[in-house]
GUSEZA-447658 format. One record per residue (C-alpha): x negated, y, z negated; residue in three letters; residue number from 1. Coordinates in nm, 2 decimals. Each point is the difference from the previous one (the first is absolute). Layout:
N
<node><px>X</px><py>Y</py><pz>Z</pz><r>ALA</r><k>NUM</k></node>
...
% end
This chain:
138
<node><px>0.82</px><py>-4.36</py><pz>-3.95</pz><r>MET</r><k>1</k></node>
<node><px>-0.30</px><py>-0.08</py><pz>-0.22</pz><r>THR</r><k>2</k></node>
<node><px>-0.37</px><py>-0.04</py><pz>0.08</pz><r>SER</r><k>3</k></node>
<node><px>-0.31</px><py>-0.13</py><pz>-0.16</pz><r>LEU</r><k>4</k></node>
<node><px>-0.31</px><py>0.20</py><pz>-0.06</pz><r>THR</r><k>5</k></node>
<node><px>-0.20</px><py>-0.24</py><pz>0.19</pz><r>SER</r><k>6</k></node>
<node><px>0.22</px><py>0.03</py><pz>0.32</pz><r>PHE</r><k>7</k></node>
<node><px>0.01</px><py>0.38</py><pz>-0.05</pz><r>TYR</r><k>8</k></node>
<node><px>-0.39</px><py>0.00</py><pz>-0.02</pz><r>VAL</r><k>9</k></node>
<node><px>0.00</px><py>-0.24</py><pz>0.31</pz><r>LYS</r><k>10</k></node>
<node><px>0.23</px><py>0.24</py><pz>0.21</pz><r>LEU</r><k>11</k></node>
<node><px>-0.22</px><py>0.29</py><pz>-0.11</pz><r>GLN</r><k>12</k></node>
<node><px>-0.30</px><py>-0.16</py><pz>0.12</pz><r>ASN</r><k>13</k></node>
<node><px>0.16</px><py>-0.08</py><pz>0.34</pz><r>VAL</r><k>14</k></node>
<node><px>0.08</px><py>0.36</py><pz>0.04</pz><r>TYR</r><k>15</k></node>
<node><px>-0.33</px><py>0.10</py><pz>-0.12</pz><r>LYS</r><k>16</k></node>
<node><px>-0.19</px><py>-0.25</py><pz>0.25</pz><r>ASP</r><k>17</k></node>
<node><px>0.21</px><py>0.12</py><pz>0.29</pz><r>LYS</r><k>18</k></node>
<node><px>-0.08</px><py>0.37</py><pz>-0.09</pz><r>ALA</r><k>19</k></node>
<node><px>-0.36</px><py>-0.09</py><pz>-0.01</pz><r>GLU</r><k>20</k></node>
<node><px>0.01</px><py>-0.17</py><pz>0.33</pz><r>ALA</r><k>21</k></node>
<node><px>0.17</px><py>0.29</py><pz>0.17</pz><r>ASP</r><k>22</k></node>
<node><px>-0.26</px><py>0.24</py><pz>-0.15</pz><r>ILE</r><k>23</k></node>
<node><px>-0.28</px><py>-0.22</py><pz>0.15</pz><r>LYS</r><k>24</k></node>
<node><px>0.18</px><py>-0.02</py><pz>0.35</pz><r>LYS</r><k>25</k></node>
<node><px>0.05</px><py>0.36</py><pz>0.01</pz><r>MET</r><k>26</k></node>
<node><px>-0.38</px><py>0.07</py><pz>-0.10</pz><r>MET</r><k>27</k></node>
<node><px>-0.09</px><py>-0.23</py><pz>0.29</pz><r>ASN</r><k>28</k></node>
<node><px>0.21</px><py>0.23</py><pz>0.24</pz><r>TYR</r><k>29</k></node>
<node><px>-0.14</px><py>0.32</py><pz>-0.16</pz><r>ILE</r><k>30</k></node>
<node><px>-0.36</px><py>-0.10</py><pz>0.01</pz><r>PHE</r><k>31</k></node>
<node><px>0.03</px><py>-0.08</py><pz>0.37</pz><r>GLN</r><k>32</k></node>
<node><px>0.07</px><py>0.38</py><pz>0.06</pz><r>ILE</r><k>33</k></node>
<node><px>-0.20</px><py>0.16</py><pz>-0.28</pz><r>THR</r><k>34</k></node>
<node><px>-0.18</px><py>-0.08</py><pz>-0.35</pz><r>ASP</r><k>35</k></node>
<node><px>0.10</px><py>0.34</py><pz>-0.16</pz><r>GLN</r><k>36</k></node>
<node><px>0.28</px><py>-0.13</py><pz>-0.19</pz><r>ILE</r><k>37</k></node>
<node><px>-0.04</px><py>-0.18</py><pz>-0.34</pz><r>THR</r><k>38</k></node>
<node><px>0.18</px><py>-0.31</py><pz>-0.13</pz><r>TYR</r><k>39</k></node>
<node><px>0.18</px><py>0.21</py><pz>-0.26</pz><r>ASP</r><k>40</k></node>
<node><px>0.15</px><py>0.23</py><pz>0.27</pz><r>GLU</r><k>41</k></node>
<node><px>0.13</px><py>-0.29</py><pz>0.21</pz><r>VAL</r><k>42</k></node>
<node><px>0.14</px><py>-0.18</py><pz>-0.33</pz><r>LYS</r><k>43</k></node>
<node><px>0.18</px><py>0.33</py><pz>-0.07</pz><r>THR</r><k>44</k></node>
<node><px>0.12</px><py>0.02</py><pz>0.36</pz><r>PHE</r><k>45</k></node>
<node><px>0.13</px><py>-0.35</py><pz>-0.02</pz><r>CYS</r><k>46</k></node>
<node><px>0.18</px><py>0.05</py><pz>-0.32</pz><r>GLU</r><k>47</k></node>
<node><px>0.18</px><py>0.31</py><pz>0.13</pz><r>ASN</r><k>48</k></node>
<node><px>0.04</px><py>-0.08</py><pz>0.36</pz><r>CYS</r><k>49</k></node>
<node><px>0.38</px><py>-0.10</py><pz>-0.05</pz><r>TRP</r><k>50</k></node>
<node><px>0.07</px><py>0.36</py><pz>-0.02</pz><r>THR</r><k>51</k></node>
<node><px>-0.12</px><py>0.10</py><pz>0.34</pz><r>LEU</r><k>52</k></node>
<node><px>0.26</px><py>0.15</py><pz>0.25</pz><r>GLU</r><k>53</k></node>
<node><px>-0.04</px><py>0.04</py><pz>0.37</pz><r>TRP</r><k>54</k></node>
<node><px>0.07</px><py>0.37</py><pz>0.08</pz><r>ILE</r><k>55</k></node>
<node><px>0.06</px><py>0.12</py><pz>0.36</pz><r>ASN</r><k>56</k></node>
<node><px>-0.11</px><py>0.34</py><pz>0.06</pz><r>TYR</r><k>57</k></node>
<node><px>-0.08</px><py>0.24</py><pz>0.30</pz><r>ARG</r><k>58</k></node>
<node><px>-0.34</px><py>0.16</py><pz>0.07</pz><r>SER</r><k>59</k></node>
<node><px>-0.03</px><py>0.36</py><pz>-0.04</pz><r>LEU</r><k>60</k></node>
<node><px>-0.04</px><py>0.07</py><pz>0.36</pz><r>SER</r><k>61</k></node>
<node><px>0.33</px><py>-0.21</py><pz>0.05</pz><r>GLN</r><k>62</k></node>
<node><px>0.15</px><py>0.24</py><pz>-0.27</pz><r>GLU</r><k>63</k></node>
<node><px>-0.12</px><py>0.30</py><pz>0.18</pz><r>ASP</r><k>64</k></node>
<node><px>0.10</px><py>-0.10</py><pz>0.36</pz><r>SER</r><k>65</k></node>
<node><px>0.34</px><py>-0.15</py><pz>-0.08</pz><r>GLN</r><k>66</k></node>
<node><px>0.12</px><py>0.09</py><pz>-0.36</pz><r>PRO</r><k>67</k></node>
<node><px>0.28</px><py>-0.19</py><pz>-0.16</pz><r>LEU</r><k>68</k></node>
<node><px>0.27</px><py>0.18</py><pz>-0.18</pz><r>GLY</r><k>69</k></node>
<node><px>-0.02</px><py>0.07</py><pz>-0.38</pz><r>ILE</r><k>70</k></node>
<node><px>0.17</px><py>-0.31</py><pz>-0.17</pz><r>GLU</r><k>71</k></node>
<node><px>0.07</px><py>0.18</py><pz>-0.33</pz><r>SER</r><k>72</k></node>
<node><px>0.05</px><py>0.35</py><pz>-0.11</pz><r>TYR</r><k>73</k></node>
<node><px>0.04</px><py>-0.09</py><pz>-0.36</pz><r>GLU</r><k>74</k></node>
<node><px>-0.33</px><py>0.16</py><pz>-0.10</pz><r>ASN</r><k>75</k></node>
<node><px>-0.24</px><py>0.25</py><pz>0.13</pz><r>ASP</r><k>76</k></node>
<node><px>-0.26</px><py>-0.24</py><pz>0.14</pz><r>VAL</r><k>77</k></node>
<node><px>0.08</px><py>0.06</py><pz>0.36</pz><r>TYR</r><k>78</k></node>
<node><px>-0.04</px><py>0.37</py><pz>-0.07</pz><r>LYS</r><k>79</k></node>
<node><px>-0.36</px><py>-0.04</py><pz>-0.12</pz><r>TRP</r><k>80</k></node>
<node><px>-0.07</px><py>-0.24</py><pz>0.29</pz><r>TYR</r><k>81</k></node>
<node><px>0.12</px><py>0.28</py><pz>0.25</pz><r>LEU</r><k>82</k></node>
<node><px>-0.20</px><py>0.27</py><pz>-0.19</pz><r>ALA</r><k>83</k></node>
<node><px>-0.33</px><py>-0.21</py><pz>0.00</pz><r>ILE</r><k>84</k></node>
<node><px>0.06</px><py>-0.08</py><pz>0.38</pz><r>LYS</r><k>85</k></node>
<node><px>0.06</px><py>0.37</py><pz>0.05</pz><r>GLY</r><k>86</k></node>
<node><px>-0.33</px><py>0.10</py><pz>-0.17</pz><r>SER</r><k>87</k></node>
<node><px>-0.18</px><py>-0.28</py><pz>0.24</pz><r>GLN</r><k>88</k></node>
<node><px>0.16</px><py>0.16</py><pz>0.30</pz><r>ILE</r><k>89</k></node>
<node><px>-0.11</px><py>0.35</py><pz>-0.13</pz><r>PHE</r><k>90</k></node>
<node><px>-0.35</px><py>-0.14</py><pz>-0.05</pz><r>GLU</r><k>91</k></node>
<node><px>-0.02</px><py>-0.14</py><pz>0.35</pz><r>ASN</r><k>92</k></node>
<node><px>0.14</px><py>0.31</py><pz>0.17</pz><r>LYS</r><k>93</k></node>
<node><px>-0.23</px><py>0.26</py><pz>-0.20</pz><r>TYR</r><k>94</k></node>
<node><px>-0.29</px><py>-0.23</py><pz>-0.09</pz><r>LYS</r><k>95</k></node>
<node><px>0.02</px><py>0.09</py><pz>-0.36</pz><r>SER</r><k>96</k></node>
<node><px>0.24</px><py>-0.09</py><pz>-0.27</pz><r>PRO</r><k>97</k></node>
<node><px>0.27</px><py>0.24</py><pz>-0.10</pz><r>PRO</r><k>98</k></node>
<node><px>-0.07</px><py>0.24</py><pz>-0.27</pz><r>ILE</r><k>99</k></node>
<node><px>0.24</px><py>0.24</py><pz>-0.19</pz><r>SER</r><k>100</k></node>
<node><px>0.03</px><py>0.26</py><pz>0.27</pz><r>LYS</r><k>101</k></node>
<node><px>0.12</px><py>-0.29</py><pz>0.24</pz><r>ASP</r><k>102</k></node>
<node><px>0.32</px><py>-0.08</py><pz>-0.19</pz><r>ARG</r><k>103</k></node>
<node><px>0.24</px><py>0.15</py><pz>0.27</pz><r>GLU</r><k>104</k></node>
<node><px>-0.19</px><py>-0.18</py><pz>0.27</pz><r>GLU</r><k>105</k></node>
<node><px>0.01</px><py>-0.32</py><pz>-0.17</pz><r>LEU</r><k>106</k></node>
<node><px>0.37</px><py>0.02</py><pz>-0.06</pz><r>GLU</r><k>107</k></node>
<node><px>0.05</px><py>0.08</py><pz>0.35</pz><r>LYS</r><k>108</k></node>
<node><px>-0.19</px><py>-0.31</py><pz>0.11</pz><r>ILE</r><k>109</k></node>
<node><px>0.19</px><py>-0.22</py><pz>-0.25</pz><r>VAL</r><k>110</k></node>
<node><px>0.34</px><py>0.13</py><pz>0.07</pz><r>ASN</r><k>111</k></node>
<node><px>-0.01</px><py>0.10</py><pz>0.37</pz><r>ASP</r><k>112</k></node>
<node><px>-0.28</px><py>-0.24</py><pz>0.14</pz><r>GLU</r><k>113</k></node>
<node><px>0.07</px><py>-0.31</py><pz>-0.22</pz><r>LEU</r><k>114</k></node>
<node><px>0.36</px><py>0.00</py><pz>-0.10</pz><r>ILE</r><k>115</k></node>
<node><px>0.18</px><py>0.15</py><pz>0.31</pz><r>LYS</r><k>116</k></node>
<node><px>-0.21</px><py>-0.22</py><pz>0.24</pz><r>LYS</r><k>117</k></node>
<node><px>-0.04</px><py>-0.34</py><pz>-0.20</pz><r>LYS</r><k>118</k></node>
<node><px>0.26</px><py>0.01</py><pz>-0.27</pz><r>PHE</r><k>119</k></node>
<node><px>0.28</px><py>0.22</py><pz>0.12</pz><r>PRO</r><k>120</k></node>
<node><px>0.25</px><py>-0.15</py><pz>-0.26</pz><r>ASN</r><k>121</k></node>
<node><px>-0.20</px><py>0.14</py><pz>-0.29</pz><r>ILE</r><k>122</k></node>
<node><px>0.05</px><py>0.34</py><pz>-0.16</pz><r>LEU</r><k>123</k></node>
<node><px>-0.29</px><py>0.23</py><pz>-0.01</pz><r>PRO</r><k>124</k></node>
<node><px>-0.25</px><py>-0.04</py><pz>-0.28</pz><r>ILE</r><k>125</k></node>
<node><px>0.05</px><py>0.23</py><pz>-0.28</pz><r>GLU</r><k>126</k></node>
<node><px>-0.26</px><py>0.27</py><pz>-0.07</pz><r>LYS</r><k>127</k></node>
<node><px>-0.09</px><py>-0.15</py><pz>-0.34</pz><r>GLU</r><k>128</k></node>
<node><px>-0.12</px><py>-0.32</py><pz>0.16</pz><r>ILE</r><k>129</k></node>
<node><px>-0.24</px><py>0.20</py><pz>0.23</pz><r>ILE</r><k>130</k></node>
<node><px>-0.12</px><py>0.21</py><pz>-0.30</pz><r>GLU</r><k>131</k></node>
<node><px>-0.06</px><py>-0.32</py><pz>-0.21</pz><r>GLU</r><k>132</k></node>
<node><px>-0.20</px><py>-0.13</py><pz>0.30</pz><r>MET</r><k>133</k></node>
<node><px>-0.24</px><py>0.27</py><pz>-0.02</pz><r>PHE</r><k>134</k></node>
<node><px>-0.04</px><py>-0.07</py><pz>-0.38</pz><r>ASN</r><k>135</k></node>
<node><px>-0.08</px><py>-0.35</py><pz>0.10</pz><r>PHE</r><k>136</k></node>
<node><px>-0.25</px><py>0.10</py><pz>0.29</pz><r>LEU</r><k>137</k></node>
<node><px>-0.19</px><py>0.26</py><pz>-0.22</pz><r>LEU</r><k>138</k></node>
% end
């Protein structure tokens, strides 16, 4: 397949004109809502919108009231999630964040209240994760 430079330039201009029309159309929609977005921002969005994905997620209140099972045990992310969740429960219960002297209580909250009640198929969180949680909090 061969192409002449003039045809290629014409094709390029067709795409460029279409892109410019899309940007103008998007600007019209956006300016009905706000005037805080610039032309360059809309242009960048239009150039990259093909990479957008729809992600279904659950709200934090749904996660608290009806937790789903852990999907993957391949890494320690779920352990950190549970440790952070445990520190939130601790703070709600005692009206202050956990400090060094509260290690045992936080471990009890994570392993007894969280894991046994909401995630019974998970082994208790190791003490090292709780220890590291205090390094994170402080």
